[in-house]
C-alpha positions as CSV (number, residue, x, y, z in Angstrom):
1,M,312.3,127.1,164.9
2,N,310.4,128.9,162.1
3,K,306.9,127.4,161.9
4,I,305.4,129.8,159.4
5,F,304.6,128.5,155.9
6,S,303.3,130.5,153.0
7,G,300.3,128.3,152.3
8,A,298.9,124.8,152.1
9,D,301.0,123.6,149.2
10,E,304.2,124.4,151.1
11,A,302.9,123.1,154.4
12,I,302.0,119.6,153.0
13,Y,305.2,119.3,150.9
14,D,306.3,116.0,152.5
15,I,303.0,114.1,152.8
16,A,303.4,111.1,150.5
17,D,301.5,108.1,149.3
18,S,300.2,105.8,152.0
19,A,300.4,108.4,154.8
20,T,298.1,108.2,157.7
21,I,296.5,111.6,158.2
22,M,294.1,113.0,160.8
23,L,291.9,115.8,159.6
24,G,290.2,118.0,162.2
25,G,286.7,119.5,162.3
26,F,283.3,118.4,163.4
27,G,281.1,117.5,160.5
28,L,281.9,120.2,158.0
29,N,282.6,122.7,160.7
30,G,286.2,123.7,161.0
31,I,287.7,121.4,158.5
32,P,291.1,122.3,157.0
33,E,289.7,123.3,153.6
34,N,293.0,124.7,152.2
35,C,295.0,121.6,153.0
36,I,292.4,119.2,151.6
37,A,292.5,121.2,148.4
38,A,296.3,121.0,148.3
39,L,296.2,117.2,148.9
40,V,293.8,116.8,146.0
41,K,296.1,119.0,143.8
42,K,299.2,117.0,144.8
43,G,297.5,113.7,143.8
44,I,299.0,111.4,146.4
45,K,297.3,108.0,146.7
46,N,296.4,105.3,149.2
47,L,295.9,107.6,152.1
48,I,294.5,106.4,155.5
49,C,292.3,109.3,156.7
50,I,291.1,109.6,160.3
51,S,288.2,112.0,160.7
52,N,284.9,112.1,162.5
53,N,283.2,112.4,159.2
54,A,283.7,111.7,155.5
55,G,282.7,115.0,154.1
56,V,280.0,115.4,151.4
57,D,280.2,114.6,147.7
58,D,281.6,117.9,146.6
59,F,283.3,119.2,149.8
60,G,285.7,118.3,152.5
61,L,287.0,114.7,152.4
62,G,284.5,114.0,149.7
63,L,286.9,115.7,147.3
64,L,289.6,113.2,148.1
65,L,287.2,110.3,147.8
66,K,286.0,111.6,144.4
67,T,289.6,111.4,143.1
68,K,290.1,108.0,144.8
69,Q,293.1,109.1,146.8
70,I,291.8,107.5,150.0
71,K,292.5,103.9,150.7
72,K,290.9,103.6,154.1
73,M,288.6,105.8,156.2
74,I,288.5,105.6,160.0
75,S,285.4,107.6,161.0
76,S,282.3,107.7,163.1
77,Y,279.8,109.5,160.9
78,V,279.6,108.9,157.1
79,G,275.9,109.3,156.3
80,E,275.9,112.1,153.8
81,N,278.4,111.1,151.2
82,A,277.0,109.0,148.3
83,E,280.5,108.4,146.8
84,F,281.7,107.1,150.1
85,E,278.7,104.6,150.1
86,R,279.4,103.6,146.5
87,Q,283.1,102.9,147.2
88,L,282.3,101.0,150.4
89,L,279.7,98.7,148.8
90,S,281.9,98.1,145.8
91,G,284.9,97.1,147.9
92,E,287.0,100.0,146.6
93,L,287.3,101.6,150.1
94,E,288.3,100.1,153.4
95,V,286.3,101.5,156.3
96,D,286.7,101.3,160.0
97,L,283.6,102.7,161.7
98,V,284.2,103.7,165.3
99,P,281.7,104.9,167.9
100,Q,282.2,108.7,168.1
101,G,283.1,108.7,171.8
102,T,285.6,105.9,171.2
103,L,287.1,107.6,168.3
104,A,287.6,110.8,170.2
105,T,289.1,109.0,173.2
106,R,291.5,106.9,171.0
107,I,292.8,110.2,169.5
108,E,293.1,111.8,172.9
109,M,294.9,108.9,174.4
110,A,297.5,109.1,171.6
111,G,298.1,112.7,172.5
112,T,298.6,111.9,176.2
113,G,300.8,108.9,175.7
114,I,298.4,106.3,176.9
115,P,298.6,103.2,174.6
116,A,295.2,101.7,175.2
117,F,292.0,101.9,177.4
118,F,288.9,99.9,178.1
119,T,285.4,101.0,177.2
120,P,281.9,99.4,177.3
121,A,281.0,101.0,173.9
122,G,280.7,98.2,171.3
123,V,280.6,95.2,173.6
124,G,278.4,92.6,172.1
125,T,278.5,94.1,168.6
126,E,280.7,93.7,165.5
127,I,282.9,96.5,166.9
128,A,284.2,94.0,169.5
129,N,285.4,91.4,166.9
130,E,288.9,90.2,167.6
131,K,289.4,92.7,170.4
132,E,290.3,91.9,174.0
133,I,287.4,91.9,176.4
134,R,287.8,92.1,180.2
135,E,285.3,92.3,183.0
136,F,285.5,95.0,185.7
137,N,283.0,95.0,188.6
138,G,280.7,92.6,186.8
139,K,280.6,94.6,183.5
140,K,282.4,93.8,180.3
141,Y,284.7,96.2,178.5
142,L,286.7,96.0,175.3
143,M,290.2,97.3,174.8
144,E,290.8,100.0,172.2
145,Y,294.2,101.2,171.1
146,A,295.3,104.8,170.9
147,L,295.1,106.2,167.4
148,H,298.2,107.9,166.0
149,A,298.9,109.6,162.7
150,D,301.9,110.6,160.5
151,F,300.3,114.0,160.1
152,S,297.6,115.9,161.9
153,I,295.9,118.6,159.9
154,V,293.7,121.1,161.7
155,K,292.0,124.4,161.1
156,A,291.8,127.0,163.8
157,W,290.0,130.3,164.1
158,K,293.2,132.1,165.3
159,G,296.8,131.2,165.8
160,D,300.1,133.0,166.5
161,T,303.5,132.5,164.8
162,L,304.6,130.2,167.7
163,G,301.8,127.8,166.9
164,N,299.4,128.6,169.7
165,L,295.8,127.9,168.5
166,V,292.3,129.1,169.4
167,F,289.3,127.2,168.1
168,R,285.6,128.2,168.1
169,K,282.7,126.2,169.5
170,T,282.1,122.8,168.0
171,T,285.4,122.9,166.0
172,R,287.2,122.1,169.2
173,N,285.6,118.6,169.4
174,F,288.2,116.7,167.5
175,S,290.8,119.2,166.4
176,T,292.3,119.9,169.9
177,S,293.0,116.2,170.4
178,M,294.2,115.6,166.9
179,A,296.7,118.4,167.1
180,K,298.5,116.4,169.8
181,A,298.3,112.9,168.2
182,G,300.3,113.3,165.0
183,N,304.0,113.1,164.4
184,I,303.7,116.4,162.5
185,T,300.9,118.8,163.1
186,I,299.9,121.3,160.4
187,A,297.6,124.1,161.3
188,E,295.8,126.5,159.0
189,V,294.2,129.5,160.6
190,E,291.8,132.2,159.7
191,E,293.9,134.8,161.4
192,L,297.6,134.6,162.1
193,V,298.9,137.0,164.8
194,Q,302.1,137.8,166.6
195,P,303.1,136.2,170.0
196,G,301.4,137.9,172.9
197,E,298.2,138.9,170.9
198,I,296.3,135.8,172.1
199,N,295.3,135.8,175.8
200,P,297.0,132.7,177.3
201,D,293.7,131.7,178.9
202,A,292.1,131.5,175.5
203,V,294.7,129.0,174.0
204,D,293.1,125.6,173.2
205,V,296.3,124.0,171.8
206,A,299.8,125.1,172.9
207,G,302.3,125.9,170.3
208,V,304.6,123.0,171.4
209,Y,302.3,120.6,169.6
210,V,302.2,122.5,166.3
211,H,305.0,122.2,163.7
212,R,303.7,124.2,160.8
213,I,301.2,127.1,160.6
214,F,299.9,129.3,157.8
215,Q,297.0,131.7,157.3
216,G,294.3,130.2,155.1
217,I,292.2,131.8,152.5
218,N,288.7,131.6,150.8
219,Y,286.9,129.6,153.4
220,E,283.4,128.4,152.5
221,K,282.5,127.3,156.0
222,R,279.7,125.0,154.9
223,I,277.4,123.1,157.2
224,E,275.7,119.7,156.4
225,K,272.1,120.9,156.6
226,R,270.6,124.3,156.9
227,T,267.4,124.1,158.9
228,V,265.0,127.0,158.8
229,R,261.8,127.2,160.8
230,I,258.7,127.3,158.7
231,S,256.8,130.6,159.0
232,S,253.4,130.3,160.6
């Protein structure tokens, strides 16, 4: 099976209106910049996007929010996107805010084939509304379902033509689980190498989970806030 694609436009060719998409990265670190730009260019609408963050106004998922291509966001951190806030308050955007650990576990469970799990996070809050609650050893837990997607889109530091992926540092946080939780996984990589060039011990996601891969270009690699110590 040939997994190599020429670029983002070709790799997302069959993503259509109303698709559910997971987008990897942690904050703005390690987001699939090329594929997000391709989705904006393609103009598909009513997307359900699963991401730990909502980008910022002019970067990341903020670009898809700006063009109103997202119908619903499932996220844990959305604090730096003014357009997200505006659409939420005006009722234009559906939002499912999920505790970050719960979000990560729901994605991980999808990848491992576990349909649901119990967690204490959210008990006694609005998060628990309409969810099953059980008591174990005198403590209450609520049931959360695994979170699947039609497409998982991740960005890795390095990958080979068989789809084996290597991530760096905090970019592993959601991307490694997301790569296993989509019906189709698309990976863009900074460096695409031949099989055998990656040490097996360094592989974060095995190629069996990856359906399409391409070498990305022109990465900005932004961060949310740059903090510099004031000189004394």
